[in-house]
Each structure stands twice: as C-alpha cells, then as structure tokens.
C-alpha positions in Angstrom: -1.6 -21.4 37.0 -4.2 -18.9 38.4 -3.2 -17.0 42.1 -4.4 -13.9 43.1 -2.4 -10.3 43.0 -0.6 -11.2 46.2 0.1 -15.5 45.3 -1.0 -16.2 48.9 -3.7 -18.8 47.6 -1.5 -20.9 45.2 -2.3 -24.1 47.4 -5.8 -24.4 46.8 -5.0 -24.8 43.3 -2.8 -27.7 43.5 -5.3 -30.3 43.5 -6.7 -29.0 40.5 -3.0 -29.1 39.1 -2.6 -32.5 39.8 -6.1 -33.0 38.1 -5.2 -31.7 35.1 -1.5 -33.1 35.1 -3.4 -36.8 35.4 -6.0 -36.0 33.0 -3.1 -34.7 30.1 -1.6 -37.2 27.8 2.1 -38.2 28.8 4.6 -38.0 25.9 5.9 -41.6 26.9 2.5 -43.4 27.1 0.6 -41.7 24.8 -2.0 -41.3 27.2 -3.0 -40.1 30.3 -2.7 -41.3 33.9 -6.2 -41.3 34.2 -7.0 -43.3 31.3 -4.5 -45.9 32.1 -6.0 -46.4 35.3 -9.7 -46.1 34.8 -9.7 -46.4 30.7 -11.6 -42.9 30.5 -10.6 -39.1 30.8 -12.5 -36.6 32.3 -14.0 -33.9 31.0 -15.4 -30.8 32.7 -17.9 -30.1 29.5 -19.8 -32.8 30.6 -20.6 -30.7 33.7 -24.2 -29.1 32.8 -25.4 -26.2 35.3 -26.6 -22.9 35.1 -24.4 -20.3 34.5 -26.1 -17.9 37.2 -25.8 -20.6 40.1 -22.5 -20.7 42.3 -21.9 -24.3 40.9 -22.1 -22.7 37.4 -19.5 -20.1 38.0 -17.3 -23.1 39.7 -17.7 -25.3 36.6 -16.4 -22.4 34.4 -13.6 -21.4 36.7 -12.8 -25.1 37.3 -12.8 -25.3 33.3 -10.9 -22.1 32.7 -7.8 -23.0 35.2 -7.6 -26.3 33.5 -7.2 -25.2 29.9 -4.3 -22.9 31.4 -2.9 -25.7 33.4 -2.9 -28.0 30.3 -1.5 -25.3 27.8 1.4 -24.9 30.4 1.9 -28.4 30.5 2.2 -28.8 26.4 4.4 -25.5 26.4 6.7 -27.4 28.7 6.9 -30.6 26.4 7.6 -28.8 23.8 10.5 -27.1 25.2 12.1 -30.4 26.8 11.6 -31.9 23.4 13.4 -28.6 21.6 16.3 -28.8 24.5 16.3 -32.5 23.7 16.5 -32.2 20.2 19.4 -29.4 20.0 21.7 -31.8 22.0 20.4 -34.7 20.1 23.4 -35.8 17.3 22.4 -38.5 14.3 24.4 -41.5 15.6 26.8 -42.8 12.7 25.2 -45.7 10.3 28.0 -48.6 10.1 28.2 -51.2 7.5 29.3 -54.6 7.6 33.5 -54.6 7.2 33.8 -51.0 8.7 36.5 -50.4 11.2 35.3 -48.8 14.5 36.9 -48.1 18.0 35.2 -49.1 21.2 35.0 -47.0 24.3 37.4 -48.6 26.8 34.3 -48.4 29.5 32.5 -51.3 27.9 35.3 -54.0 28.2 36.0 -55.4 31.7 40.0 -55.8 32.1 42.4 -56.5 34.5 44.0 -53.2 34.4 43.6 -51.3 37.8 42.7 -47.6 36.6 40.4 -47.4 33.9 41.5 -43.5 33.7 44.5 -44.2 33.2 43.9 -46.4 29.8 43.1 -45.7 26.2 39.6 -44.1 26.6 39.1 -46.6 22.9 40.0 -50.0 21.8 40.5 -51.6 18.5 39.8 -50.8 15.8 37.4 -53.8 15.1 35.6 -54.9 12.5 31.5 -54.7 12.0 30.0 -57.9 11.3 26.3 -57.1 11.3 24.1 -54.4 12.2 21.8 -55.8 15.4 18.1 -53.9 15.6 18.4 -50.0 15.1 21.3 -49.1 17.5 23.5 -51.8 18.3 26.4 -53.6 16.0 28.3 -57.0 16.5 31.7 -56.7 16.4 34.8 -59.1 15.9 36.4 -59.3 19.2 39.6 -61.0 19.4 39.7 -64.1 20.8 41.1 -63.4 24.6 37.8 -61.7 24.9 35.7 -64.9 23.8 33.8 -64.6 26.9 32.8 -60.6 26.1 29.2 -60.2 24.6 30.1 -58.7 21.0 27.1 -56.6 20.3 27.6 -52.8 21.5 25.3 -50.1 21.3 26.6 -47.2 18.9 27.1 -44.8 21.5 29.7 -47.1 22.3 31.4 -46.7 18.6 33.5 -44.3 16.9 34.3 -44.8 13.4 37.9 -45.1 12.3 39.0 -42.2 10.1 41.5 -43.3 7.5 44.7 -40.5 7.2 45.5 -39.3 3.9 48.8 -39.2 4.6 50.9 -41.9 2.9 52.1 -44.4 5.7 50.1 -42.8 8.5 47.1 -45.4 8.0 48.5 -48.2 10.0 47.4 -49.7 13.2 49.5 -50.6 15.9 49.9 -54.9 16.2 47.7 -56.8 18.7 49.2 -58.0 21.9 50.5 -61.5 22.2 48.7 -63.2 24.8 51.4 -65.6 27.4 50.1 -67.2 30.1 46.6 -65.0 30.0 48.3 -61.9 30.0 49.1 -59.1 27.5 52.7 -59.0 25.9 54.3 -57.1 23.1 57.1 -57.9 20.9 59.6 -55.4 21.1 60.9 -54.6 17.3 63.7 -52.5 18.3 65.5 -50.5 21.5 65.5 -46.8 20.7 67.1 -45.6 24.2 67.2 -46.3 27.9 67.5 -44.4 30.9 68.1 -44.8 34.4 65.3 -43.3 36.8 65.1 -44.1 40.5 67.6 -46.8 40.1 65.4 -48.7 37.4 66.0 -49.1 33.7 64.0 -47.9 31.1 63.6 -48.3 27.7 62.3 -46.8 24.9 60.9 -49.2 22.2 
C-alpha cells in the first residue's frame, strides 16, 4: 500500500484498502463481497475523466493504489496456500476389511480421566467408505449407541508386525453388569503396596 515517506498518512488510504478488499475475489466463495451483495464489481476503468484535471489525477492514483492492494492480497493468498499445503498430508485410503485404530477422544466412556487412557482404541474393521473423508467401522455391541462413522483424521492404520507371533491383539473385554472386565489367564507376580496387594497378570 502507498504511504508517504514518513508513513504518517496511511490512515487516509484505509477506505481504499477496504474497497479493494471488498472488490477482490475470495478463495472460499470464489466471488468478491461486492459481487455477493450487489451482483457486480466496481471497476475504476469505467471512470472517464481528463488526465489533466484534478479528478483525472485522482482517478489515476486510485486505480494505481487499488492495483497495488489487489496484488498484495493475491500475494498473501499464495503465501497462505503455500503454508497450508506444506503442513497438509494426504489421508490414508482404507478399504473394506482393513483394520484401523480409532482415536480415544472420539468415544465417550465412563473413565474419569481421558489423559490417562489409551490414545487409540481397537482395532476395528472398516465396513465402507462414506463420502471422501469418512469411514463406517464395525463397533462392538457395548458401543451400539455410538454413531459408527468417523472422519479419517480420527483413524490410524494397523501396521502388521513382520515378527512371527507379534501380530496378535489383546482380547476384547467382557461386559459384566455394564462394566468392562478382563479374564485373567495367569497370575505372574504379586506385590504389597501401601497395604494393598497388587497382581501382575
């Protein structure tokens, strides 16, 4: 934007900057605010005045300033897009039957502290793709009230281990009186802590 050498007249150009912004096409709507409201854009080129007159000089200067503001806006949009693309990753494409982990934050549980819980739950089978960025999962019966469709950002692919006998997943919990309980296969050790007996299973 044009200002004087001492940069003390920038406030006089704010209305013109606002005009240029409202007359510029926005990436989200593909239209300018002026066009959305009035169904047309204002063009300085339609002003015909003598270049020797004060009005002609002002018209030329306004066109020059508007063009400068427009170029700055376009440059800012390119910078924002470049930054966004740099941090954007291509989401995985899951197929029916694939196993995925589900982010814990997407499920409401009775556990008092989410920070102390697992980051991911599962694995769950992918049933089908919904739209471009969501998937329907096969959830256990205990989550029958949960909506089984989740955004791809909440899913992580299950990576099968190449080490033999290292691909088994822990068995699901048994529901007893609407609470999760696990069957103990073997007690490996025990320890007394603060008057309470703890078991390693």
